[in-house]
C-alpha positions as CSV (number, residue, x, y, z in Angstrom):
1,M,105.7,-27.3,120.1
2,K,106.4,-28.9,116.7
3,L,102.7,-29.7,116.0
4,A,102.1,-25.9,116.9
5,F,104.5,-24.8,114.5
6,L,103.2,-27.3,111.8
7,T,99.7,-25.9,112.3
8,L,101.0,-22.3,111.7
9,V,102.7,-23.2,108.6
10,L,99.8,-25.1,107.2
11,A,97.6,-22.0,108.2
12,S,99.9,-19.6,106.4
13,F,99.8,-21.9,103.3
14,V,96.0,-21.8,103.2
15,V,95.8,-18.0,103.4
16,A,98.8,-17.7,100.7
17,R,96.6,-19.7,98.3
18,A,93.3,-17.6,98.9
19,E,93.2,-15.7,95.8
20,V,90.5,-13.5,94.0
21,I,90.1,-14.8,90.4
22,G,88.9,-12.3,87.9
23,R,87.9,-12.9,84.4
24,T,86.2,-11.7,81.4
25,I,83.0,-13.7,80.5
26,E,81.4,-13.5,77.1
27,Y,77.6,-14.3,76.7
28,T,74.5,-12.9,74.6
29,A,71.1,-11.6,75.0
30,G,68.8,-11.1,72.1
31,G,71.5,-11.8,69.7
32,V,73.8,-9.0,71.3
33,A,77.2,-10.0,72.3
34,L,78.2,-9.1,75.7
35,K,81.3,-8.8,77.8
36,G,81.0,-9.2,81.8
37,Y,83.6,-9.6,84.5
38,L,83.3,-12.5,87.1
39,A,85.2,-12.4,90.4
40,Y,85.3,-14.9,93.2
41,D,87.4,-15.9,95.9
42,N,89.0,-19.6,95.1
43,S,89.7,-20.4,98.6
44,I,85.8,-20.7,99.4
45,K,84.5,-24.1,98.2
46,D,80.7,-23.8,99.2
47,K,78.2,-22.2,97.1
48,R,77.6,-18.5,97.9
49,P,75.4,-15.6,97.4
50,V,75.8,-13.7,93.9
51,V,76.1,-10.0,93.6
52,I,75.5,-8.5,90.2
53,V,77.3,-5.0,89.7
54,V,76.0,-2.6,87.0
55,H,78.4,0.0,85.8
56,E,78.1,3.7,85.4
57,W,77.4,5.3,82.0
58,W,81.0,4.9,81.0
59,G,80.5,1.1,80.6
60,V,82.4,-1.8,82.1
61,T,85.5,-0.1,83.1
62,D,88.1,-1.1,85.5
63,Y,85.7,0.5,88.4
64,P,82.8,-2.0,88.3
65,K,85.5,-4.6,88.0
66,K,87.1,-3.5,90.9
67,R,83.9,-3.3,92.9
68,A,83.3,-6.9,91.8
69,E,86.6,-7.8,93.2
70,M,86.1,-6.3,96.5
71,L,82.5,-8.1,96.8
72,A,84.5,-11.3,96.0
73,K,86.9,-10.3,99.0
74,L,83.6,-10.3,101.1
75,G,82.6,-13.7,100.1
76,Y,80.3,-13.2,97.3
77,V,80.4,-14.3,93.6
78,A,80.4,-11.0,91.8
79,F,79.5,-10.2,88.2
80,A,79.9,-6.8,86.4
81,A,77.3,-7.2,83.8
82,D,77.4,-5.5,80.4
83,M,74.3,-3.5,79.6
84,Y,75.7,-1.7,76.4
85,G,77.0,-4.8,74.4
86,D,80.5,-6.1,73.2
87,G,81.9,-4.4,76.6
88,K,81.4,-1.0,75.1
89,I,83.1,1.8,77.1
90,A,83.1,5.8,76.7
91,D,85.8,7.9,77.4
92,N,83.6,11.2,77.2
93,P,80.1,12.5,78.3
94,T,78.8,12.6,74.7
95,D,79.3,9.0,74.0
96,A,78.4,7.9,77.5
97,Q,75.1,9.7,77.3
98,K,74.5,8.2,73.9
99,Y,75.0,4.6,75.0
100,A,73.1,5.2,78.2
101,S,70.2,6.9,76.3
102,E,70.2,4.1,73.7
103,S,69.9,1.4,76.1
104,M,67.1,2.8,78.1
105,K,65.1,3.3,74.9
106,D,63.9,-0.4,74.8
107,F,63.4,-1.5,78.4
108,S,62.4,-5.0,77.3
109,A,65.8,-5.3,75.6
110,L,67.7,-3.8,78.5
111,K,65.7,-6.3,81.1
112,E,66.7,-9.3,78.6
113,K,70.6,-8.3,79.1
114,F,69.9,-8.4,82.9
115,L,68.2,-11.6,83.0
116,A,70.9,-12.9,80.7
117,A,73.5,-12.3,83.5
118,I,71.3,-13.9,86.0
119,D,70.9,-17.1,83.7
120,L,74.7,-17.2,83.3
121,L,75.3,-17.0,87.0
122,K,72.6,-19.6,87.8
123,K,74.7,-22.1,85.6
124,N,77.7,-21.3,87.8
125,E,78.5,-24.2,90.4
126,L,79.7,-21.6,92.9
127,V,76.5,-19.8,93.1
128,D,73.7,-20.3,95.4
129,T,70.8,-19.5,93.1
130,N,68.5,-18.8,95.7
131,K,70.5,-15.5,96.9
132,I,71.0,-13.1,94.2
133,A,71.4,-9.4,94.6
134,A,72.2,-6.4,92.4
135,I,74.0,-3.2,93.1
136,G,74.7,-0.2,90.6
137,Y,76.5,3.0,90.2
138,C,74.8,6.3,88.7
139,Y,73.4,4.8,85.5
140,G,73.6,1.3,86.9
141,G,71.9,2.5,90.1
142,G,68.9,3.5,88.0
143,V,69.1,0.2,86.1
144,V,68.8,-1.8,89.2
145,L,66.2,0.1,90.7
146,N,64.1,-0.4,87.6
147,M,64.8,-4.1,87.5
148,A,63.4,-4.3,91.0
149,R,60.3,-2.4,90.0
150,A,60.0,-4.8,87.1
151,G,59.6,-7.6,89.6
152,I,62.8,-9.4,88.8
153,D,63.4,-12.2,91.4
154,L,66.2,-10.5,93.5
155,K,66.6,-10.7,97.1
156,S,68.1,-7.2,97.4
157,V,69.2,-4.0,95.2
158,V,71.6,-1.2,96.2
159,S,72.0,1.9,94.1
160,F,74.9,4.3,94.8
161,H,74.1,7.9,93.3
162,G,71.6,6.5,90.9
163,N,68.8,7.8,88.9
164,L,65.5,7.6,90.8
165,A,63.2,7.8,87.9
166,A,61.0,5.0,87.0
167,V,60.4,3.5,83.7
168,E,57.3,2.0,85.1
169,P,56.4,3.0,88.5
170,A,56.6,0.2,91.4
171,Q,53.3,-1.8,91.9
172,K,51.9,-3.0,95.0
173,G,52.9,-6.7,95.5
174,K,55.4,-6.8,92.4
175,V,58.7,-5.7,93.9
176,K,60.3,-8.7,95.3
177,A,63.7,-7.0,96.4
178,K,64.4,-5.0,99.5
179,I,66.1,-1.8,98.3
180,L,68.8,0.4,99.7
181,V,69.6,3.8,98.2
182,C,72.6,5.6,98.8
183,N,72.5,9.2,97.7
184,G,74.8,12.2,97.6
185,G,73.1,15.1,99.7
186,A,74.6,17.6,97.3
187,D,73.9,15.6,94.1
188,K,73.2,18.2,91.4
189,F,71.3,15.5,89.2
190,T,68.9,14.4,91.7
191,S,66.3,17.1,92.9
192,S,64.5,17.0,96.1
193,E,61.3,16.5,94.2
194,S,62.6,13.3,92.7
195,I,63.6,12.1,96.0
196,S,60.2,12.8,97.3
197,N,58.5,11.1,94.4
198,F,60.8,8.1,94.8
199,K,59.9,7.7,98.4
200,N,56.2,8.2,97.8
201,E,56.3,5.7,95.1
202,M,58.0,3.1,97.2
203,K,55.7,3.8,100.2
204,S,52.6,3.5,98.1
205,A,53.8,0.0,96.4
206,G,54.7,-1.4,100.0
207,V,58.3,-1.7,99.4
208,D,60.8,-2.5,102.0
209,F,63.3,0.5,101.3
210,T,66.0,2.4,103.1
211,F,67.2,5.9,101.7
212,K,70.4,7.1,103.0
213,S,71.8,10.6,102.2
214,Y,75.3,11.7,102.7
215,R,75.7,15.3,103.4
216,G,77.8,17.4,101.1
217,A,78.5,14.5,98.6
218,L,78.0,15.1,94.9
219,H,77.2,12.7,92.2
220,A,79.5,9.7,91.6
221,F,80.8,10.1,95.1
222,S,81.9,6.6,95.3
223,N,84.3,6.9,92.4
224,P,87.8,8.0,93.3
225,A,88.2,9.2,89.6
226,A,85.0,11.3,89.7
227,T,86.9,14.4,90.8
228,E,89.5,14.5,87.9
229,L,86.5,13.6,85.6
230,G,84.4,16.5,87.0
231,K,87.2,18.8,86.4
232,K,88.2,17.5,82.8
233,F,84.5,17.6,81.4
234,N,83.3,20.4,83.6
235,M,80.5,18.2,85.5
236,P,79.3,18.5,89.0
237,I,80.8,15.3,90.0
238,A,83.4,14.4,92.7
239,Y,84.7,11.7,94.9
240,N,83.9,12.0,98.6
241,E,85.8,9.4,100.7
242,S,83.5,9.7,103.7
243,A,80.4,9.1,101.8
244,D,82.1,6.1,99.9
245,K,83.3,4.4,103.1
246,K,79.9,4.8,104.7
247,S,77.7,3.7,101.8
248,W,79.9,0.6,101.3
249,A,79.8,-0.3,105.1
250,E,75.8,0.3,104.7
251,M,75.9,-2.0,101.7
252,Q,77.7,-4.7,103.6
253,K,75.4,-4.7,106.5
254,F,72.4,-4.7,104.0
255,L,73.6,-7.5,101.9
256,K,74.5,-9.6,104.9
257,A,71.0,-9.3,106.3
258,T,69.2,-9.8,102.8
259,L,71.4,-12.7,101.6
260,K,71.7,-14.7,105.0
């Protein structure tokens, strides 16, 4: 009886000590200062897969940091990467569009920032360097899809309501990552033509991809702040709890399968 009680106490102590650690990490790419956010569960001692999180056009706000922490709770090392520089954040669509457009003008520089995040993570003693994935939201969804098209060595990529347009179309044999796209069925920023073009592009390049569409979900459906932002700035975006939960569950199954 005493032994059982002691075991219970020790188990409770271990659980109490488990904690997701999150901290800002400064790094550089091409002379540009970057500020990302690293999250991991300190109760896990073994090396584990890493998931890079690429932000919406608002920048590295609390939202991608929260998603990184959620991934950490699932047992991954997660890193919200800075694709703008110096942790730059926009609080209005005009600045957000400016930052996003500027970053996409020079894809080689954008790619260098993404690779800098990978290099940083490969030096982390908690990371299994053979198991790297990336997810992205809106702007970030487009970024991770284009990184996959560029042939970056990722096991898998997940785009949530991301831009489907290609900087350079996927080429047969070049894309290493398996791809999951979670798209809002009522997204005003994604036309049926762009969806058709994307699917044809992936099929022609022989890419292993899955495309999920969530009926009635608008752009930015995964972000709880989207509805208020949509009203404030008169944009067709809104949170959709059902699509959020379904897409997150789909991502979990996908990552588990591709990072095993």
